[in-house]
C-alpha positions in Angstrom: 0.0 0.0 0.0 1.2 3.5 -0.8 0.4 6.9 0.7 1.0 10.1 -1.2 2.1 13.2 0.7 1.2 16.5 -1.0 2.1 20.1 -0.2 -0.4 23.0 0.1 -0.6 23.3 -3.7 -1.5 19.7 -4.2 1.8 18.6 -5.6 3.2 15.2 -4.6 6.3 15.7 -2.5 6.8 12.2 -1.1 5.4 8.6 -1.0 5.2 6.3 2.0 5.2 2.6 1.1 3.8 0.1 3.7 5.9 -3.1 3.5 4.3 -6.6 4.2 6.3 -7.0 7.4 4.9 -3.8 9.0 7.8 -1.6 8.1 7.5 1.6 6.1 9.8 3.5 3.8 9.5 7.1 2.5 10.8 8.3 -0.8 10.9 11.9 -2.2 9.3 13.1 -5.4 12.3 11.8 -7.4 12.1 8.3 -5.9 15.2 8.7 -3.6 14.9 6.9 -0.3 14.7 9.3 2.6 14.3 6.8 5.4 12.6 3.8 6.9 10.5 2.9 9.9 11.4 -0.4 11.5 8.4 -1.9 13.3 10.4 -4.5 15.2 12.6 -1.9 17.0 10.0 0.9 16.8 12.4 3.4 15.4 12.8 5.6 12.4 16.1 5.6 10.5 17.4 8.1 7.9 18.9 7.3 4.5 22.2 6.5 6.1 20.7 4.1 8.6 21.1 6.4 11.6 18.3 6.3 14.2 16.6 9.7 14.1 13.6 9.0 16.3 11.8 6.5 18.4 8.4 5.6 16.9 7.1 6.3 13.4 8.3 9.7 12.4 8.8 9.4 8.7 7.1 12.7 8.0 10.0 14.6 9.6 12.4 13.4 7.0 10.7 15.4 4.2 12.6 18.5 3.4 
């Protein structure tokens, strides 16, 4: 399943993909990976794999 994230003008700025194992990943408009949410450890990691937040905080990775 995919969720589209739009700005105030209705333009798509990111896409969140729900993976079968409960994880999620977010990609920008160009398809570049911004980060992932790991449901097992309940943490959000950035593009480099660094933990940036506890819980599902993928939206904060959008610039």
